[in-house]
C-alpha positions in Angstrom: -79.5 -26.1 -41.7 -80.0 -29.7 -40.0 -81.5 -29.9 -36.5 -79.1 -32.6 -35.6 -76.1 -30.9 -37.1 -77.3 -27.5 -34.7 -77.4 -30.4 -31.5 -73.8 -31.8 -31.8 -73.0 -28.1 -32.8 -74.2 -27.1 -29.4 -72.9 -29.7 -27.4 -69.6 -29.0 -28.9 -69.7 -25.2 -28.1 -70.6 -26.8 -24.6 -68.0 -29.1 -24.1 -65.7 -26.0 -24.7 -67.1 -23.8 -22.7 -66.8 -26.5 -19.8 -63.3 -27.0 -20.3 -62.6 -23.5 -20.3 -64.2 -22.7 -16.9 -67.0 -19.9 -18.8 -70.0 -22.4 -18.0 -71.3 -22.9 -14.6 -74.2 -25.0 -14.2 -76.1 -26.8 -17.0 -75.3 -26.6 -21.0 -77.0 -23.7 -22.8 -79.3 -25.3 -25.5 -78.2 -23.2 -28.4 -80.4 -25.2 -31.2 -83.3 -24.4 -28.8 -83.0 -20.8 -27.7 -86.5 -21.2 -26.9 -87.6 -23.8 -24.8 -86.2 -22.2 -21.7 -86.9 -18.6 -20.9 -82.6 -18.4 -18.9 -81.6 -19.0 -21.9 -81.2 -15.9 -23.6 -80.0 -14.3 -19.8 -77.3 -17.5 -20.0 -75.8 -16.5 -23.5 -75.7 -12.6 -22.8 -74.0 -13.5 -19.7 -72.0 -15.7 -21.6 -71.2 -13.0 -24.4 -70.1 -10.4 -22.0 -67.9 -12.9 -19.8 -66.2 -13.4 -23.3 -66.1 -9.8 -24.0 -64.8 -9.0 -20.7 -62.1 -11.5 -20.8 -60.8 -10.3 -24.0 -60.4 -6.9 -22.5 -58.4 -8.2 -19.8 -56.5 -10.3 -22.4 -55.8 -7.3 -24.2 -54.6 -5.2 -21.3 -52.0 -8.1 -19.8 -50.9 -8.2 -23.7 -50.4 -4.6 -23.7 -48.5 -4.5 -19.7 -46.5 -7.3 -21.3 -45.2 -5.5 -24.1 -44.5 -2.6 -22.0 -42.2 -5.0 -19.5 -40.7 -6.3 -22.9 -39.7 -2.8 -24.5 -38.4 -2.0 -20.7 -36.5 -4.9 -20.2 -35.0 -4.8 -23.7 -33.8 -1.1 -22.8 -32.3 -2.0 -19.7 -31.2 -5.2 -21.1 -28.9 -2.5 -23.9 -27.6 -0.4 -21.3 -26.6 -2.8 -18.9 -24.8 -4.2 -22.0 -23.3 -0.7 -23.1 -22.4 -0.8 -19.2 -20.8 -4.3 -19.5 -18.8 -3.4 -22.6 -17.2 0.1 -20.9 -16.4 -2.1 -17.7 -14.7 -4.5 -20.0 -12.8 -1.8 -21.5 -11.7 -0.5 -18.4 -10.8 -3.7 -17.2 -8.3 -4.5 -20.2 -6.8 -0.9 -20.0 -5.8 -1.7 -16.5 -4.3 -5.1 -17.4 -2.3 -3.1 -19.4 -1.1 -0.3 -17.1 -0.4 -3.4 -14.7 2.1 -5.2 -17.5 3.5 -2.4 -18.4 4.1 -1.4 -14.4 5.2 -5.1 -14.1 7.5 -4.9 -16.7 9.0 -1.4 -15.5 9.6 -3.2 -12.0 11.3 -5.8 -13.6 13.9 -3.8 -15.7 14.3 -1.5 -12.6 15.1 -4.9 -10.5 17.9 -5.9 -13.2 18.8 -2.2 -13.2 19.3 -2.5 -9.6 21.2 -5.3 -9.5 23.8 -4.4 -11.9 24.0 -0.9 -9.7 24.5 -3.4 -6.8 27.1 -5.7 -8.6 29.1 -2.5 -9.8 29.1 -1.1 -6.2 29.9 -4.9 -5.0 32.8 -4.5 -7.5 33.9 -1.3 -6.7 34.2 -1.9 -3.4 36.3 -5.3 -3.8 38.5 -2.8 -5.6 38.6 -0.4 -3.6 39.8 -3.1 -0.8 42.2 -4.3 -3.4 44.0 -0.7 -3.8 44.4 0.1 -0.1 45.7 -3.1 0.2 48.1 -2.6 -2.5 48.6 1.0 -1.2 49.6 -0.7 2.5 51.5 -2.4 0.9 54.0 -0.3 -1.3 53.6 2.3 1.8 55.7 -0.8 4.0 58.1 -1.6 0.8 59.1 2.1 0.5 59.7 2.3 4.1 61.9 -1.3 4.2 63.5 0.8 0.5 64.7 3.6 3.2 65.3 1.7 6.0 67.7 -0.6 3.6 69.1 2.4 2.1 70.0 4.0 5.6 71.2 0.4 6.8 73.4 0.7 3.6 75.0 3.9 4.2 75.4 3.5 7.7 77.0 0.6 6.8 79.1 2.3 3.8 80.2 5.0 6.5 81.7 2.7 9.1 83.7 1.0 6.7 85.0 4.3 5.3 85.7 5.3 9.1 87.5 1.5 9.6 89.3 1.4 6.2 90.6 5.4 7.3 92.0 4.2 10.5 93.2 0.5 9.2 95.3 2.9 6.2 96.1 5.7 8.6 97.8 3.4 11.7 100.5 1.3 9.4 101.4 4.2 7.6 102.3 5.7 11.0 104.8 3.1 12.2 106.3 1.8 8.7 110.2 1.7 8.6 111.5 1.0 5.5 115.6 -0.5 6.2 116.8 -1.8 2.4 114.1 -3.7 1.7 113.1 -3.9 -2.1 110.2 -2.3 -3.4 108.3 -5.7 -4.5 108.5 -7.2 -1.5 107.1 -4.2 0.3 104.4 -4.4 -2.3 104.0 -7.7 -2.4 102.8 -8.0 1.4 100.8 -4.8 1.4 98.7 -6.1 -1.0 98.3 -10.2 0.4 97.5 -8.1 3.5 94.8 -5.8 2.0 93.6 -9.1 0.4 92.9 -10.7 3.3 91.1 -8.2 5.1 89.4 -7.2 2.1 88.0 -11.3 2.1 87.0 -11.0 5.4 85.4 -7.4 5.6 83.0 -9.0 2.1 82.0 -11.9 4.3 81.1 -10.1 7.2 79.1 -7.6 4.7 77.3 -10.7 2.9 76.4 -12.3 5.8 75.0 -8.9 7.5 73.0 -7.8 4.2 71.7 -11.2 3.9 70.5 -11.5 7.3 69.1 -7.4 7.1 67.5 -8.7 3.6 65.6 -11.3 5.3 64.8 -9.9 8.3 63.4 -6.7 6.6 61.3 -9.4 4.7 60.1 -10.9 7.7 59.0 -7.5 8.8 57.3 -6.5 6.0 55.2 -9.6 5.6 54.4 -9.5 8.9 52.6 -6.2 8.7 51.3 -7.1 5.1 49.6 -9.8 7.5 48.6 -8.0 10.2 47.4 -5.3 7.9 45.4 -7.7 6.4 43.9 -9.3 9.7 42.4 -5.9 10.5 41.2 -5.0 7.5 39.1 -8.5 7.5 37.8 -8.1 11.1 36.6 -4.3 10.1 35.0 -6.1 6.9 33.2 -8.2 8.8 32.2 -5.8 12.0 30.6 -3.4 9.5 28.8 -6.4 7.4 27.4 -7.9 11.1 26.5 -4.1 12.6 29.4 -4.6 15.3 30.8 -1.5 17.0 34.5 -1.1 15.2 36.3 0.0 18.3 39.6 -0.4 16.0 38.7 2.0 13.7 40.1 5.1 15.5 43.5 3.2 16.5 43.7 2.2 12.2 43.0 5.7 11.7 45.6 7.0 13.9 48.5 4.5 13.7 47.7 5.2 9.5 48.0 9.4 10.2 51.5 8.1 12.4 52.4 6.1 9.3 51.5 8.9 6.8 53.6 11.2 9.0 56.5 8.7 9.9 56.6 5.6 7.4 60.1 4.3 8.8 57.9 3.2 11.9 55.9 -0.3 11.6 52.7 -0.3 13.1 52.8 -2.3 16.6 50.6 -5.7 16.7 49.5 -7.7 19.7 49.2 -11.2 18.8 46.6 -12.1 21.7 43.9 -9.1 20.9 44.3 -10.1 16.9 43.3 -13.5 18.1 40.5 -12.4 20.3 38.8 -10.3 17.8 38.9 -12.8 15.4 37.4 -15.4 17.7 34.8 -13.1 18.8 34.3 -12.2 14.7 33.9 -15.5 13.8 31.7 -16.8 16.3 29.1 -13.6 15.6 29.0 -14.3 12.0 28.3 -18.3 12.9 25.7 -17.7 15.3 23.9 -15.1 12.7 24.4 -17.7 9.7 22.8 -20.5 12.2 19.9 -18.8 13.3 16.7 -19.8 11.5 15.1 -16.3 10.5 18.3 -15.6 8.6 17.2 -14.4 5.1 18.9 -13.6 2.1 19.4 -10.2 0.5 18.1 -10.6 -2.7 15.1 -12.9 -1.4 14.6 -9.6 0.3 14.6 -7.3 -1.9 11.9 -9.7 -4.3 9.2 -9.4 -1.1 9.6 -5.7 -0.8 9.1 -5.2 -4.6 6.1 -7.9 -4.2 4.3 -6.0 -1.8 4.6 -2.4 -3.2 3.3 -4.1 -6.2 0.6 -5.6 -4.2 0.1 -2.5 -2.1 -0.1 -0.2 -5.5 -2.3 -3.0 -6.8 -4.7 -2.7 -3.9 -4.9 1.1 -3.8 -6.1 1.0 -7.9 -8.8 -1.6 -6.9 -9.9 0.3 -3.6 -10.1 3.7 -5.8 -12.5 1.7 -8.7 -15.0 0.0 -6.2 -15.2 3.5 -4.4 -16.1 5.0 -8.1 -18.8 2.2 -8.4 -20.4 2.6 -5.5 -20.6 6.4 -6.3 -22.2 5.3 -9.4 -24.6 3.2 -7.5 -25.5 6.4 -5.5 -26.6 8.6 -8.1 -28.6 5.9 -9.3 -30.4 5.4 -6.4 -30.6 9.4 -6.2 -32.0 10.3 -9.3 -34.7 7.0 -8.8 -35.2 8.1 -5.9 -36.6 11.8 -7.0 -38.7 10.0 -9.9 -40.3 7.9 -7.1 -40.7 11.2 -5.7 -42.2 13.0 -8.1 -44.4 10.4 -9.3 -45.7 9.6 -5.7 -46.6 13.6 -5.8 -48.4 13.5 -9.4 -50.5 10.7 -7.9 -50.9 12.2 -4.9 -52.9 15.9 -6.4 -55.2 14.0 -9.0 -58.7 15.4 -7.4 -61.6 13.7 -6.8 -63.7 15.7 -8.7 -62.5 13.1 -11.5 -63.2 10.2 -9.9 -67.0 12.0 -9.5 -67.2 12.9 -13.1 -66.1 9.3 -14.2 -69.0 8.3 -11.3 -71.2 10.9 -13.7 -70.4 9.4 -16.6 -70.6 6.0 -15.8 -74.2 6.7 -14.9 -75.2 8.7 -17.8 -74.4 5.4 -19.9 -76.4 3.3 -18.1 -79.4 5.3 -18.0 -79.2 5.5 -21.4 -79.2 2.4 -22.2 -82.2 2.2 -19.6 -84.4 4.8 -21.0 -87.6 2.5 -21.5 -87.2 1.2 -17.5 -87.9 4.5 -16.3 -89.6 3.1 -13.0 -86.4 0.7 -12.7 -83.6 4.1 -12.1 -84.0 3.9 -8.7 -83.2 0.7 -7.8 -80.4 1.0 -10.4 -79.0 4.0 -8.8 -79.0 2.1 -5.5 -77.0 -0.7 -6.7 -74.8 2.0 -8.1 -74.3 3.5 -4.4 -73.8 -0.3 -3.6 -71.0 -1.1 -5.8 -69.6 2.5 -6.2 -68.4 2.3 -2.2 -66.6 -0.8 -2.3 -65.2 0.3 -5.5 -63.6 3.2 -3.6 -62.7 1.3 -1.3 -60.7 -1.0 -3.6 -59.3 2.1 -5.3 -57.8 3.3 -2.2 -56.9 -0.1 -1.1 -55.2 -0.3 -4.5 -53.5 3.0 -3.8 -51.9 2.1 0.0 -50.8 -1.1 -1.9 -48.5 1.1 -4.8 -47.3 3.1 -1.9 -46.5 0.5 0.6 -44.8 -1.4 -2.3 -42.9 2.2 -3.3 -41.9 2.4 0.6 -40.1 -1.0 -0.4 -38.6 -0.2 -2.9 -36.9 2.6 -1.6 -36.1 0.7 1.2 -34.5 -2.2 -0.6 -32.4 0.7 -2.1 -31.1 2.4 0.8 -29.8 -0.7 2.4 -28.2 -1.4 -1.1 -26.1 1.1 -0.7 -24.0 -0.4 2.2 -23.8 -3.3 0.4 -23.7 -4.8 -3.5 -26.4 -6.4 -4.4 -27.1 -9.3 -6.7 -27.2 -8.9 -9.8 -30.7 -10.2 -10.6 -31.9 -8.0 -7.5 -30.6 -5.2 -8.6 -31.9 -6.1 -12.6 -35.7 -6.7 -11.4 -35.5 -3.7 -8.9 -34.3 -1.1 -12.2 -37.2 -3.2 -14.3 -39.4 -1.9 -11.3 -38.4 1.9 -10.9 -38.0 2.2 -14.4 -41.8 1.7 -15.2 -43.6 4.9 -15.8 -46.4 5.0 -13.6 -49.0 7.3 -15.6 -51.8 9.7 -13.7 -55.1 8.5 -13.9 -57.5 9.8 -16.5 -61.0 10.4 -16.2 -61.8 7.6 -19.1 -59.4 5.2 -17.3 -61.8 5.6 -14.3 -64.7 5.0 -15.5 -63.2 1.9 -17.2 -62.5 0.8 -13.9 -65.6 1.3 -12.6 -67.4 -0.8 -15.2 -65.1 -3.5 -14.8 -65.6 -3.3 -10.9 -69.5 -3.0 -11.7 -69.6 -6.0 -13.6 -67.5 -7.6 -11.1 -70.0 -7.1 -8.5 -73.3 -6.4 -10.5 -75.9 -9.2 -11.4 -78.1 -8.2 -14.1 -81.3 -8.9 -13.4 -84.7 -10.5 -15.5 -86.0 -7.2 -16.5 -82.7 -5.6 -16.9 -81.9 -8.3 -19.5 -85.5 -8.0 -21.2 -85.2 -4.3 -21.6 -81.4 -4.6 -22.7 -82.4 -7.0 -25.3 -85.4 -5.0 -26.4 
């Protein structure tokens, strides 16, 4: 190959190494490695660093692949839980819609029942008034009949007295029968006309007075019923209810006697009831019964909904508590496994590392003591580093457990909880002797620097 091409290739490689941070100090003359004695050592250090970097990158790739796998599994599980919760939410919404329709149907049936009850109440009141009117009409008819009977008796007695008196004193002296008969007929006609006029007058007056009395009784009964109804609506004490029942009983026993009524008492009661009704309607806190019933139904529906939501929230908290407990048990098991790792494995790793180094450096026998001293010096910080890493891992585990304990009392954000789950679900494997040996090698590579004699022995 042309030396110019070699030189350009070496400059290109040096530039690439400097750009990536692998070249420290002067460039390495790859085209003329024999000019300087330190060039092979630099090349070996460069190759060693490239190998170590590749190993680190491979481990990082494995870690990233593991984390990606765990994240995918957690994502699948979370998607399943989300779908389950969505299905439960849809079911609850369907149940809520069914309950709303049932409440609406119940409210409509309640309104119809209340309307029918009001109609029946009005019908009962109408029948009561009709019964009172029939009772008073019957009493009036009985009075009229008694009066007519009494009048007929009086007429009979009067007619008998009038008929007997003339018959006792009449003397017929040669008078013709026609004249006598004619005079008797005229007298009886005049008396009958006078009697019929008086009877018609008395009948008209009696019927008029009886009609007025019946109308007065009906009006009094209607006013009393209205007063009692208004008092019951307003919640006022019905003092006249007992008197009314007693009067009704007396009327039933003696239908001819009319119930006594006082105009002043009725007017006072009516004014008092109307005044209280006016105050009730003018109050600002007056609410119709329909609106009150609707509000009660809405309150009951909201209370039921709140209870269902509270039950679901308790179930979710219990589920999170169970997850936290299972994760805490896993942490405890992993800590116990890590704490049971014996110290013999570490010593075995150190011995294996020493055997590997000794096998490479069999040619340089006098330098073994120096290497063992360097190994001891290098192993001490390595053990300190491993102990520090174990302590850091324990501190992180304790911090995660404290976060989980805090999250049991309050709901955590989904992003934070997802990160915690990812941390918790990473499997912590117990270190094997081979991994300990690899760590020791890395630490020795970081802390150790090869001397010129060692490099020569390695090259040879």
